N, C-alpha and C positions, 0 to 999 in steps of 0.2 A: 867254539861255543858261541851261540847267537845271543846277543843282548836283548832281553825281553823288554818291550815298552812298558810293561806293567811293573817293572822293577822299582821305579821311583814311587809309584803309587803304593806299593806294598810297604816301602820304607815309611811313607807318611802315615799309613794306617798303624804301623807298629809304634809310632810316637804318640798316637792318640788313644789306642784301645788296649785293654789288658789282655785280650786274645784276638787273634786274627784268623779268619776262615778263608781258605782259598778253595774254590769249587771250580769244576770244569770236567770235560770228558776224560775218560781214561787215555793215558798217553799224550796228554796235551802239554806236559812239561811242568806240572805243578810241583812235583818233588824236586826237580832240578832248580826251579826258581827259589823255593823256600830255603833250600840248602845253601844257595849262593848268597841269600840275604841274611840268613841267621846261621852263620858258620859255627858259632860257639854252642849251639843247642844240640843236645842228643837227638838222634833220629830214631823213631820207633814206627815200624810198619805193622799195622794192626791186621793186615791180611795174613800174617804169619800165624798159624794155628796155635803154637805154643805161647806166643806173646798175647794173642787174643784171649786165650783161656785164662791166663794170669789176670788180665785186665777185667774179665767178666766175673771171675770167682773171687777176686780180692781187689776191687777197684781202689780202695784206700791205700793198700800196700803198694799197688802198682804206681799210683801217682806220687807217693812219698819218695820214690826214687829220684824224682825230678823237682823236689821242693826248693832247691836253690836256683838252678838255671832255667827251669821250665823245660819244654821239649817240643819237638815237631811230632805231631801225631798224625800219621799218614793213614788215609782211608778210615777215618774215625767213625763213620756211620756204622761200622761193623760192631762197635761197642757202645751202644746208647746209654748204658748204665753209668758210664764215666762222667757224663755231663753234670749230673747233680752234685757229684763230688768236686768237680772242677769249679763250680760256683763258689764254694767256700774258700778254696785255695786262692782264687782270683781276688776275692773280697778282702783277704787278709794282707795283701801286698799292694803297693802303689805302682810298681813297675809296669811299663807297657809291654805288650807282646810277650807275656809270660809263657803262653802256649800258642803254638801255631798249628792249626787244624786244617787238614786237607781232606777232600772227599770228591768222589765221582758220582755220588748219588744225591742230587739236590734235594729231593723230597725228604728222605730220611734224615739227612744231616740238618737241614733247616728246621725240621720238626723238633728235633732234639735240642738244637741250639736255642730256638725261640722259647722253648719251655723252661730252660734252665739258665741261659746266659744272656737274656735280653738286656740290651743297654751296655753290655760289657765287650761286645764283639764287633769288629769291623770286617766287612765282606769284600772279597775281590773275586771276580769271575775271570778265569783264564781259559781262553780258547786256543786251539792250535795256532801255529805261526801265522802272521799276517804277511802280505806282500812286502810291506815296509821292513819288517824284521828280517825277512829273507834277503832283501836287497839284491845284489848281483848273483846270489846263489839260487834265486827263484828260477823255475823253468822258463824258457824264453818264449814258448808259444802257448796259446790258449789251450790247445789240445793236450799238451803235456801238463799244464796246470790242473785241468779238469780230471785228468787220469791219476796224477800223483797226489793231489790234495796238499794238505799243510801239516799233517801230523809230524812232530819233531823227530821220532825215530827214523823216518824215511830220509831225513837229511843228515842223520848222524852216521848211518851205516848203509852199505850197498845191499838193500833187500830187493828181492823180486816183488814188485809192488802188488800185483794181484794176489800172490800167496800171502803177503803180510796182511792184507785186508781180510782175506778169508779166515786167517787165524784170529784176527781181531774180532770178527763177527762171531766166531765160535766162542771166544772168551766172553764176549759181551752177553751172549745168550745164556751161557752156563752160569755166569756170576750175577750180573745185574738183574736180568729178567727174573731169575729164580729168587733173588733176594727181595725184589720189590713185589712181585706177584708170583705165587706158586703156580705157574703155567705148566701144565703137564705136557701138552702137545706143542713142543717147540717147533715142529715142522710147520704147523699151521701158522704159528707166530712169525716164523721166518718168511713164509709166503706173504703174510700181511706186511712185513717190513719191506720186502721187495716191491710190493704193489704201491707202497707209499712213495717210492722213488718216482714211479710213473706219474705221480700227482704233484711233483714239485712245480711251484709257480701257479698252480691251479686252485680254484676255490675248493675248500675241503668239504666234500659231501659225504658225511659219515654213513648215511643210509645206503648210498650207492656202493661205498667201500665194503660195508657189511655184507651186502648181497654177493659181492665178488669173492670175499674171503669165506663166506659161509657161516658167519656168526651174527649176533644181533648188534644193534647200534650202540648199546650200552657197553658191550665188550670192546667195540672199536674205540670208544672214548676212553675206557680204562687202559687199553693198550697204547693209545697215543700219549696218555699221561705217563706211562712207563718210559716211552721213548724220550719224552720231554725231561723227565726227572733224571735220566742218565745222559743227558746232553747229546742225544742223537738227532732229534728234530726240534724245531720250534715253530710256533704259529705266528705269522705276521698278521696283525689285526687290521681290519678296515678302519679308516679314520671316521670318527663319529660326526664331524661337523657337516651339516647338510648342504649348505650353499644352494638351497631351494631345489634340490634334486633328491629323488629317492635313491638311497644307497644300498648296496648289498651288505648283508650282515655276517656272511660266512668268512672266516679267516682263510689265509693261504698257508700251505705247508712247505717248509724248507728244511734242509739238512745243515747241521753245523759244519760238515766237511764234505766238499764236492768229490774228493777222492773216494770216500766211503760210499757215496751215492753212485759213483761210477762203477765201483766193484759190485754193488748190489744190482746194477743193471746188467752185469755179466760181461763187461768190457775187459779184454785181455791185452790191449795195446792202445797207446795214445792215438795212433792214426785212425782208429775206429771212430773217433769223434768227428772226423772231417765232414762227413755227410750224415751224421746221426741226427734224427729228428728232435732229440731232446737237448741238443747243444745249446740253443738259446736259453732254455729253462735253467740249465746248469750254470751257464755264464751269469745269468741274473742272480741265481743262488749265491755264486761266489762273490759278486759285488755286494750283495746285502750282508753277507757274513763279514766281509771286509769292513763295512761301516759299523757293524756291531762290535768287532774287535777294537776298532778305534775308540768307541765309547767305553767299553768294558776296561780296556787297558788304562784309561784315565779315571776309573772308578765312577763313571757316569751311568745312569740307567738307560735302558732302551727307549729311544724316542722315535722309532721307525714304524711307519704304517704304510698301507697302500690305500688308494682311493679309486672307487669304481661306482658308477651310477647304474641304474636299471637299464639304461640304453646301451651299455657296454663301453662308454667312455672311461678311460682308466689312466692312472698314474702308477708306475711300477713301485716307486718309493716316495713317500711323503714324510719329510723330516719335520717334526713338530717342535719348534723352539718357542713354546708358550704362545705368544701372539704373532709369531712369524712362521711362515711355512716355506719349505724348499721342495719343489717338485723335481723328481729325478726320473729320467727314463733310461733304461738299460738295453743296449743293442749289441749283439755279438758280432755283427758284421763289421768289416774293415773299411767300407766305403760310406761316406756321409751322404744321406739322401734326405729329401724333403719329408719323407715319411717319419724320420727320426723325431721331427719337431711337432708332429701332429698332436700328441697327447699334452705336451707342455703348453702349446699355444691354446688349445681348448681350455685347459685349466686356467690360464691367465685371463682369457676372455670372460670366463665364467665368474671368476673371483675378484678380478681387478688387481691381482698381484702381478708383479713383474719379475722376469728372470726365470732361472731354472738351470738344470744341468742335464746333459746327455753324456752318459758314460758308455764308451763303445770299444770295439775290439781293434780299432786302428791305431795310428801313431801320430796323427796331426792334431794339435790343440787349436781351437778356434774360440773367439768370443764374438758373437753376433751383435748386431746393433740393438736388438731387443733384449740385451743382457743375458741371453742364454749362452752358457759355456758348453763347448763340446770337448770332453776330456778323455784322452786315451786311458784305458784301464791301468796301464803300467805307471801312470802319473797320478793315480788316485790319492796317494799320500801327500801330494803337493798342493792339493786344493782344500779349501776350508768348507767342510760339511758338518 
């Protein structure tokens, strides 16, 4: 069993709030985590049709079973009627973490929680394993990391990786997509999903994507929202501060797991990444999600952006810590070259800030005289970002 970095944050939330909500992708380890922290609580899986019917038809009677110890309610977005009844139960007791609610559908779950349980609930977002959590069990090469990804089941049992992801995609399309949007033509939606992978790390042009898929731009926005709500993709927003330059306004698109993205690209073997044209994009994707995991595991909000002006000057990741900024460039190559520093040097000259970080695919750490650190990706958890 891998110790999740979010374990201590979940314990803190349980001491402060009457209910705790753990959200994240399917198969990210939510159930395993909450069971390990709340060992004395009954576990209820609301994906089970019989249990779900009981909860929907008689919510009061269903919740009365757990009036003493509370319960873990897994995939609670399936039973939105429960939340109004939960409010009264939580208000009648002073204990923390009476109910622990998990869900893989961010939109439906947060909608119901905010309507009924506002102020009573602490949130934790749990993504798949991080490099730090995997430790020595992490794949040793970039190619293997990009191909396998970070979903916990792949590190628990010996699966055929490409087949596992194909089954994951089928399950996702049948459950989450139909639950969020009654999309009749799943073949077109899956084609859209695969086209999204080809846009990782690029500016998201919804009009161009709509033409390629064969739908209108409003449908594309709706479908991207579906992918975001079910923790498949996220948008990295451009930073808003101008610094006397015209900035791009379109976000970039990334996937929460590079293994899933690899499968959607049709790769069947890790070695296929060696000369693949998207390798740099997926490596950048992996580093960004590693930084997100580091934030979310500590209960902190996303503070990552990118910066790009109209002339094409760009910073891959801009960490915004209120009045302090940290520019980060991501390079998949193993050999440090002057080109690696071009973006950060331009940013520093423009803004007057000093320092920055280069995260790359090699193994040598350097700290240059201009305070720019060159960090091997495998040592990402050892640096302060």
